[in-house]
C-alpha positions in Angstrom: 0.0 0.0 0.0 2.1 2.9 -1.3 -0.1 5.6 0.2 0.7 4.2 3.6 4.4 3.6 2.9 5.3 7.3 2.9 4.0 7.6 6.5 5.5 4.3 7.7 9.1 4.8 6.5 10.0 7.8 8.6 8.7 6.3 11.9 10.1 2.9 11.1 13.5 4.4 10.1 13.7 6.3 13.4 12.8 3.1 15.4 15.4 1.0 13.5 18.1 3.7 14.0 17.5 3.6 17.8 18.3 -0.2 17.9 21.4 0.1 15.8 20.2 -0.3 12.1 21.7 2.8 10.5 21.5 2.3 6.7 18.3 2.3 4.8 18.6 -1.0 2.9 15.6 -2.2 4.8 13.3 0.0 2.6 13.5 -2.6 -0.2 12.3 -5.2 2.3 9.2 -3.3 3.3 6.6 -4.9 1.0 2.9 -5.6 0.8 1.9 -8.2 3.5 1.4 -11.7 2.3 -1.4 -12.3 4.7 -4.2 -9.7 4.3 -5.3 -10.3 7.9 -1.9 -9.3 9.3 -1.4 -6.0 7.7 -1.0 -3.8 4.7 2.8 -3.6 4.8 5.3 -6.0 6.4 9.0 -5.9 7.2 10.9 -9.2 7.8 13.3 -8.8 10.7 15.5 -11.9 9.9 18.3 -9.9 8.2 18.8 -7.9 11.5 19.4 -10.9 13.6 23.1 -11.3 12.9 23.7 -7.5 13.2 21.9 -7.2 16.5 22.6 -10.7 17.9 18.9 -11.2 18.7 16.1 -13.5 17.6 14.0 -12.0 14.7 10.9 -12.6 16.7 12.3 -10.5 19.6 13.4 -7.8 17.2 10.0 -7.5 15.6 8.3 -7.4 19.0 10.7 -4.7 20.3 10.2 -2.5 17.3 6.4 -2.9 17.4 6.3 -1.8 21.0 8.4 1.2 20.4 6.3 2.7 17.6 3.1 4.6 18.5 0.0 4.7 16.3 -0.5 7.8 14.2 -3.3 9.3 12.3 -2.3 7.2 9.3 -1.0 4.1 11.0 -3.8 2.3 12.8 -2.1 -0.8 14.0 1.5 -2.1 14.5 2.0 -5.8 15.3 4.6 -8.5 15.1 4.2 -12.2 14.1 6.8 -14.9 13.5 9.6 -12.4 13.0 7.6 -10.0 10.8 6.7 -6.4 11.7 3.2 -5.5 10.3 1.5 -2.2 9.7 -2.2 -1.6 9.1 -3.6 1.7 7.8 -6.1 3.5 10.1 -9.5 2.9 8.4 -10.8 6.4 9.2 -7.7 7.9 7.6 -8.2 5.7 4.6 -11.8 7.0 4.2 -10.7 10.6 4.2 -7.7 9.9 2.0 -9.6 7.9 -0.6 -12.5 10.3 -0.7 -10.3 13.4 -1.0 -9.6 12.6 -4.6 -5.9 12.3 -3.9 -6.1 8.8 -5.4 -7.7 8.8 -8.8 -9.8 6.0 -10.1 -7.8 3.3 -11.9 -4.5 4.9 -12.5 -1.3 5.0 -10.5 -0.2 8.6 -10.4 -3.3 10.8 -10.0 -5.5 12.3 -12.6 -5.4 10.6 -16.0 -1.6 10.0 -16.1 0.9 10.3 -18.9 4.2 8.6 -18.1 5.8 9.8 -21.3 6.8 6.2 -22.0 6.2 4.9 -25.6 5.5 1.2 -25.5 5.1 -1.1 -28.5 3.5 -4.4 -27.7 3.5 -7.1 -30.4 1.0 -9.9 -29.8 -1.1 -12.5 -31.6 0.7 -12.4 -35.0 -0.9 -15.8 -35.8 -0.3 -17.3 -39.3 -3.4 -16.3 -41.3 -4.2 -19.8 -42.5 -7.4 -20.5 -40.5 -9.7 -19.5 -37.7 -8.6 -18.7 -34.1 -8.8 -21.7 -31.8 -8.8 -21.3 -28.0 -5.0 -22.0 -27.8 -4.1 -19.3 -30.3 -6.4 -16.9 -28.6 -4.5 -17.0 -25.3 -1.8 -14.9 -27.0 -4.3 -12.3 -28.2 -6.2 -12.1 -24.9 -3.0 -11.8 -22.8 -1.5 -9.3 -25.3 -4.5 -7.1 -25.5 -4.9 -7.1 -21.7 -1.2 -6.0 -21.4 -2.0 -3.2 -23.9 -4.9 -2.1 -21.8 -3.1 -2.2 -18.5 -0.2 -0.2 -19.9 -2.7 2.4 -21.1 -4.4 2.5 -17.8 -1.1 3.1 -16.2 -0.5 6.1 -18.5 1.9 4.7 -21.1 1.5 5.6 -24.7 0.9 2.2 -26.3 0.9 0.8 -29.8 -0.6 -2.6 -30.3 1.2 -4.3 -33.2 0.3 -7.3 -35.4 3.2 -8.8 -37.4 1.7 -10.3 -40.5 3.5 -13.4 -41.8 2.8 -12.8 -45.5 5.7 -14.9 -47.0 6.2 -18.1 -44.9 5.6 -21.7 -45.8 2.1 -21.8 -44.3 0.9 -19.0 -46.4 2.6 -20.6 -49.4 0.6 -23.8 -48.7 -2.6 -21.9 -48.6 -1.8 -20.0 -51.8 -0.9 -23.2 -53.6 -4.1 -24.9 -52.5 -6.4 -22.1 -53.6 -4.7 -22.1 -57.0 -4.6 -25.8 -57.6 -7.5 -27.4 -55.8 -11.3 -27.2 -56.6 -14.1 -27.2 -54.1 -15.0 -30.8 -55.1 -11.4 -31.9 -54.6 -11.4 -30.4 -51.2 -14.6 -32.3 -50.2 -13.1 -35.5 -51.5 -9.7 -35.1 -49.7 -11.4 -34.1 -46.4 -14.3 -36.6 -46.7 -13.4 -38.1 -43.4 -13.2 -34.7 -41.6 -15.9 -32.7 -40.0 -17.8 -30.5 -42.3 -17.7 -26.7 -41.8 -20.4 -25.4 -39.5 -23.2 -23.7 -41.5 -22.8 -20.7 -39.1 -19.4 -20.0 -40.7 -20.0 -20.8 -44.4 -19.5 -17.2 -45.3 -16.5 -16.5 -43.0 -13.3 -16.8 -45.0 -11.1 -18.0 -42.1 -13.4 -21.1 -41.7 -13.8 -21.8 -45.4 -10.2 -21.3 -46.5 -8.7 -23.4 -43.7 -10.2 -26.4 -45.5 -8.0 -25.7 -48.5 -5.0 -25.5 -46.2 -5.9 -28.7 -44.4 -6.4 -30.5 -47.7 -3.0 -29.4 -49.0 -1.4 -30.6 -45.7 -3.0 -34.0 -46.3 -1.8 -34.2 -49.9 1.7 -33.3 -48.7 1.7 -36.6 -46.7 0.7 -38.6 -49.8 3.9 -40.1 -51.3 2.4 -40.1 -54.9 1.5 -36.4 -54.7 3.9 -34.8 -52.3 7.1 -34.6 -54.4 5.7 -32.1 -57.0 3.7 -30.2 -54.4 6.8 -29.7 -52.3 8.7 -28.4 -55.3 5.9 -26.0 -56.1 5.6 -24.7 -52.5 9.4 -24.4 -52.2 9.5 -22.2 -55.3 6.7 -20.0 -53.9 8.6 -19.6 -50.6 11.9 -18.9 -52.4 10.3 -16.3 -54.7 8.6 -14.6 -51.8 11.8 -14.5 -49.8 13.5 -12.8 -52.7 10.8 -10.1 -52.9 9.0 -11.3 -56.0 6.0 -8.9 -56.1 3.7 -11.2 -58.1 4.1 -14.0 -55.6 3.7 -11.6 -52.6 0.5 -10.3 -54.2 -0.7 -13.9 -54.7 0.1 -14.6 -51.0 -1.8 -11.4 -50.0 -4.9 -12.4 -52.0 -4.8 -15.8 -50.3 -4.4 -14.8 -46.7 -6.1 -11.4 -46.5 -9.7 -12.7 -46.3 -8.6 -15.2 -43.6 -6.9 -12.4 -41.6 -10.1 -10.3 -41.9 -12.1 -13.2 -40.5 -9.7 -13.7 -37.7 -9.9 -10.0 -36.8 -13.7 -10.2 -36.8 -13.4 -12.9 -34.1 -11.0 -10.9 -32.1 -13.2 -7.8 -32.2 -15.9 -9.8 -30.4 -13.4 -10.2 -27.6 -12.7 -6.5 -27.6 -9.3 -6.9 -29.3 -8.1 -4.5 -31.9 -4.7 -3.4 -33.3 -3.1 0.0 -34.1 -0.7 -1.2 -36.8 -0.3 -4.2 -39.1 3.3 -4.7 -40.3 4.0 -7.2 -43.1 7.1 -9.4 -43.0 7.8 -8.8 -46.7 8.3 -5.0 -46.0 11.8 -5.7 -44.7 12.7 -7.6 -47.8 11.3 -5.2 -50.3 12.7 -2.1 -48.6 16.3 -3.4 -48.5 16.5 -3.7 -44.6 17.1 -7.5 -44.8 19.9 -7.1 -47.3 21.6 -4.5 -45.2 21.2 -6.6 -42.1 22.7 -9.7 -43.7 25.7 -7.7 -44.8 26.1 -6.4 -41.2 25.8 -9.9 -39.7 28.4 -11.2 -42.2 30.9 -8.7 -40.8 30.6 -9.8 -37.2 33.5 -11.8 -35.7 31.2 -14.7 -34.7 30.1 -15.1 -38.4 30.5 -18.5 -40.0 29.8 -20.3 -43.3 28.5 -23.8 -43.6 29.5 -26.3 -46.3 26.4 -25.5 -48.4 27.2 -21.8 -48.4 24.6 -20.9 -45.7 25.8 -18.3 -43.2 25.3 -18.3 -39.5 26.4 -16.7 -36.2 28.1 -18.8 -33.6 26.0 -17.7 -30.6 27.6 -20.4 -28.4 30.5 -18.0 -27.9 28.0 -15.5 -26.5 26.6 -17.9 -23.9 23.8 -19.7 -25.9 23.4 -23.3 -24.9 22.1 -26.1 -27.1 21.6 -25.1 -30.7 24.3 -22.4 -31.0 24.5 -21.9 -34.7 22.0 -19.2 -35.7 21.5 -19.3 -39.5 20.5 -16.0 -41.1 21.2 -16.6 -44.8 20.6 -19.6 -47.1 23.2 -20.9 -49.5 21.3 -19.3 -52.4 21.5 -15.9 -50.7 17.9 -15.6 -49.6 17.0 -14.7 -46.0 15.3 -16.8 -43.3 12.3 -16.0 -41.1 14.7 -15.3 -38.2 16.6 -12.8 -40.3 13.5 -10.9 -41.2 12.4 -11.0 -37.5 15.6 -9.3 -36.5 15.1 -6.6 -39.1 11.6 -6.1 -37.8 12.9 -5.8 -34.2 15.4 -3.1 -35.2 12.6 -1.2 -36.9 10.4 -1.6 -33.9 13.0 -0.1 -31.6 12.9 3.0 -33.8 9.2 3.3 -32.9 9.3 3.1 -29.1 11.1 3.3 -25.8 10.0 -0.1 -24.6 9.3 -3.2 -26.6 7.3 -6.2 -25.4 6.6 -9.4 -27.4 4.0 -12.0 -26.4 5.1 -15.5 -27.4 4.3 -19.1 -26.7 6.8 -21.0 -24.5 8.0 -22.9 -27.6 9.6 -19.7 -28.9 12.1 -19.4 -26.0 15.1 -20.5 -28.0 14.2 -18.3 -31.0 13.7 -15.3 -28.6 17.1 -15.9 -27.0 18.8 -16.1 -30.5 17.1 -12.9 -31.6 18.0 -11.1 -28.3 21.7 -12.1 -28.5 21.9 -11.1 -32.2 20.3 -7.7 -31.4 22.8 -7.2 -28.6 25.6 -8.1 -30.9 24.5 -5.4 -33.3 24.3 -2.9 -30.5 20.5 -2.9 -30.0 18.4 -3.4 -26.9 16.8 -6.7 -26.2 13.0 -6.7 -26.0 11.0 -7.9 -23.0 9.1 -11.1 -23.7 6.0 -12.4 -22.0 6.0 -16.2 -22.5 2.9 -18.1 -22.0 2.1 -21.8 -21.6 -0.3 -23.6 -23.9 -3.9 -24.4 -23.4 -4.7 -28.1 -24.1 -7.7 -30.2 -24.8 -8.3 -33.1 -22.4 -7.1 -35.4 -25.3 -4.0 -33.3 -26.1 -2.6 -30.2 -27.8 -4.8 -28.2 -30.2 -3.7 -28.1 -33.8 -5.2 -26.2 -36.8 -3.2 -28.5 -39.1 -4.7 -31.6 -37.7 -8.2 -30.1 -37.2 -8.4 -31.1 -33.4 -9.3 -27.6 -32.1 -12.0 -25.7 -30.3 -12.6 -22.7 -32.5 -13.0 -19.4 -30.7 -16.1 -18.5 -32.8 -17.8 -21.7 -31.6 -16.9 -20.9 -28.0 -18.2 -17.4 -28.3 -21.5 -18.6 -29.7 -21.8 -21.2 -27.1 -21.1 -18.7 -24.3 -23.6 -16.3 -25.7 -26.3 -18.9 -26.0 -25.6 -20.0 -22.4 -25.8 -16.4 -21.2 -29.0 -15.9 -23.1 -30.7 -18.8 -21.3 -29.7 -17.4 -17.9 -30.8 -13.8 -18.7 -34.2 -15.0 -19.9 -34.7 -17.0 -16.7 -33.8 -14.0 -14.5 -35.1 -11.1 -16.5 -38.3 -12.1 -18.4 -39.1 -8.3 -18.8 -36.2 -7.8 -21.2 -36.8 -7.9 -25.0 -34.7 -10.0 -27.4 -32.4 -7.1 -28.3 -31.6 -6.4 -24.6 -31.1 -10.1 -24.0 -28.7 -10.4 -26.9 -26.7 -7.4 -25.9 -26.2 -8.5 -22.4 -25.5 -12.1 -23.4 -22.8 -11.1 -26.0 -21.0 -8.9 -23.3 -21.3 -11.6 -20.6 -20.2 -14.4 -22.9 -17.1 -12.7 -24.4 -16.1 -11.2 -21.0 -16.4 -14.6 -19.3 -14.1 -16.2 -21.9 -11.5 -13.4 -21.6 -11.4 -13.6 -17.8 -11.2 -17.4 -17.8 -7.9 -17.0 -19.6 -6.5 -13.9 -18.0 -7.0 -15.1 -14.4 -4.4 -17.9 -14.9 -0.8 -16.9 -14.6 0.7 -16.8 -18.1 3.5 -19.3 -17.2 0.9 -21.9 -16.2 -0.7 -24.1 -18.8 -4.2 -25.5 -18.4 -6.6 -27.8 -20.0 -9.6 -26.3 -21.7 -13.0 -27.5 -20.4 -16.3 -26.1 -21.6 -17.9 -26.1 -18.2 -15.1 -23.9 -16.8 -15.0 -21.5 -19.7 -18.8 -21.0 -19.4 -18.9 -20.7 -15.6 -20.8 -17.6 -14.6 -20.7 -18.0 -10.8 -18.4 -16.2 -8.2 -14.9 -16.0 -9.5 -16.0 -15.1 -13.0 -16.3 -12.0 -15.2 -20.1 -12.0 -14.9 -19.7 -11.8 -11.1 -17.5 -8.7 -11.5 -20.0 -7.2 -14.1 -22.9 -7.7 -11.8 -21.1 -6.0 -9.0 -20.4 -3.1 -11.2 -24.0 -2.9 -12.4 -25.2 -3.0 -8.8 -22.9 -0.1 -7.9 -24.2 1.9 -10.8 -27.8 1.3 -9.8 -27.2 2.8 -6.4 -26.3 6.2 -7.9 -29.4 6.0 -10.1 -31.6 5.3 -7.1 -30.1 8.3 -5.2 -30.7 10.5 -8.2 -34.3 9.4 -8.4 -34.6 10.6 -4.8 -33.6 14.0 -6.0 -30.0 13.9 -4.8 -27.0 15.4 -6.7 -24.7 12.4 -6.4 -21.8 14.2 -8.1 -22.0 17.2 -5.7 -22.1 14.8 -2.7 -19.0 13.0 -3.9 -17.1 16.2 -4.3 -17.5 17.0 -0.6 -15.2 14.2 0.7 -15.1 13.2 4.3 -12.8 14.7 6.9 -11.0 12.4 9.4 -12.6 14.1 12.4 -16.1 13.7 11.0 -15.9 10.0 11.4 -17.0 9.2 14.9 -18.5 5.7 14.7 -16.6 2.5 14.3 -16.5 1.3 10.7 -17.9 -2.1 9.8 -15.3 -4.8 8.9 -16.7 -5.2 5.3 -16.3 -1.4 4.7 -12.7 -1.6 6.0 -12.0 -4.5 3.7 -13.3 -2.5 0.7 -11.2 0.5 1.7 -8.1 -1.6 1.9 -8.8 -3.3 -1.4 -9.3 0.1 -3.2 -6.2 1.5 -1.6 -3.9 -1.1 -3.2 -5.5 -1.2 -6.7 -3.0 1.2 -8.2 -0.1 -0.7 -6.6 -1.4 -4.0 -8.1 -1.8 -2.3 -11.5 1.8 -1.1 -11.4 3.1 -4.5 -10.3 1.0 -6.3 -12.9 2.5 -4.1 -15.7 6.1 -4.3 -14.4 6.0 -8.1 -14.2 3.8 -8.6 -17.3 1.3 -10.7 -15.3 -2.2 -9.6 -16.1 -3.5 -12.3 -13.7 -2.4 -10.2 -10.7 -4.8 -7.4 -11.8 -7.5 -9.9 -12.6 -7.4 -11.2 -9.1 -7.4 -7.7 -7.7 -10.6 -6.8 -9.6 -12.2 -10.1 -8.5 -11.3 -9.2 -4.9 -12.7 -5.7 -5.3 -16.0 -7.1 -6.5 -16.1 -9.5 -3.6 -15.4 -6.7 -1.1 -17.9 -4.4 -2.7 -20.7 -7.0 -2.3 -19.8 -7.5 1.4 -20.0 -3.7 1.9 -23.3 -3.5 0.0 -24.7 -6.3 2.2 -23.6 -4.7 5.5 -23.7 -0.9 4.9 -27.2 0.4 3.9 -26.6 3.3 1.6 -30.4 4.1 1.4 -32.5 3.3 4.4 -36.1 4.5 4.9 -35.6 7.0 2.1 -32.5 8.5 3.8 -29.0 8.3 2.2 -25.8 7.8 4.1 -23.5 10.2 2.3 -20.3 8.6 3.4 -21.5 5.2 2.2 -22.7 6.7 -1.0 -19.3 8.3 -1.7 -17.5 5.0 -0.9 -19.9 3.1 -3.2 -19.2 5.6 -6.0 -15.5 5.3 -5.6 -15.7 1.5 -5.7 -17.9 1.8 -8.8 -15.2 3.9 -10.5 -12.5 1.5 -9.6 -14.5 -1.4 -10.9 -15.2 0.3 -14.1 -11.6 1.2 -14.8 -10.5 -2.2 -13.7 -12.9 -3.8 -16.1 -11.6 -1.6 -18.8 -8.1 -2.8 -18.1 -9.2 -6.4 -18.4 -11.4 -6.0 -21.4 -14.6 -6.9 -19.4 -17.6 -5.0 -20.8 -19.5 -2.8 -18.2 -23.2 -2.9 -18.5 -25.9 -0.6 -17.3 -28.2 -3.5 -16.4 -27.9 -7.2 -16.1 
């Protein structure tokens, strides 16, 4: 709790100085308490044991007894060698309601940190619809974009379009060489396309891609197909404009379909950068020349060129190839050119990648460093699996995100109709779309990126406590309170501008109100930590806790009773409503006026 820290540090520093701790290295050890019940800030006293020749438990007890409570510090205690501080709840009320802490940002007002951040995420090969596994990248990446913006960073969301790789070449070859009847015959043992998606290009064209993949496994067909595809890839890598145009015509409708799906999840991009740009504008050629002049440069027997990154500490596959024997570039080469260009666009660069890209990211980072450029930050995420194994567009064993979104919406519609029979179909549809898409996002965001999990329909569609709909309902409930007060003729905005003075609070505060205050007081701290660590799940859990605390407050603290309004409770409710709204914005959860 940063707002408390500035008051704790002076008194704690004075107490430590008196017992013989003179330097201020302890400041880095003063951190948020692990146990919410014990305090808001905690200091481990174990490092002082050797210096003072005392037991950490005794040190913590001695310090706790020597510090007196202040207006800001309501409780000082010791437990198992830790010194714990709790904020005075009455001070928290006056501090939070004084508008010193703005809703949802870390620095007051609507901040502008001055940091330009470029976040590249998704960048899926445009050869078929998004499945749930692919979508984890997009949802994590978009949430990171939103959280950085909430913090006040100037963010650019970037999609790197693979418009010249083998997978695009396979799709382009199939569209040129296979008829619809051939596709049906080749895929006769596969599931038919859902009638819902017969006009959605990412669903229709993926069948051409899958058919070509199947033909490539046929010994009688594969040899010539591989030659044709290899020529397409070679020509694209050498900047052949006709081939690149053919590739663009093949994948662009698929990409549009993919983006339509992502838009339902609230995911959009600021820029689309094509891989081919760095070949056609000469950047790749300049890069290969620069790489060939490095002292770790090597040449293979077939004429291919590489960097020996083993001499720079890389373990395992140490030869990083950047140029084929025929002089053309590799994907990795173009990726490095892209990174150099990205660094010219921003101060901070973040990539969102699957865990299977760790070696590639390490190679790119070492090469950039060798060339004198900075290394990007990378958010690696683990994969989502089906109960029977890994999802694969190539094999067709996937759960398409479009199907999941439709299923979630239908499930939500059933619930809304049961609970709100007064709503018309348009209202039901609007609420169900928001609830379904938000539930899917939150189901993925709330899991730490480094943890994989198995996709299960029942978990993705769960609308109970611990879900996005629970948060949405809490937000809607908070909004309804302001409406009811306005209906009573009160000027809610004017009441909230008053604030509450510390001395005006004479009664003891209910525990549920204190829990809500403490939760709101750390929201900006959690936002900052979530951004710094690239862990959106931290902020997701914060907003879930906030919703839980608000509902406890709503239960115990009657804002409107017998037609009278408790102005302090109303102000706290409105503040919580604002924090919920901005928190939902950061997570991509849709706020609703009614549910």
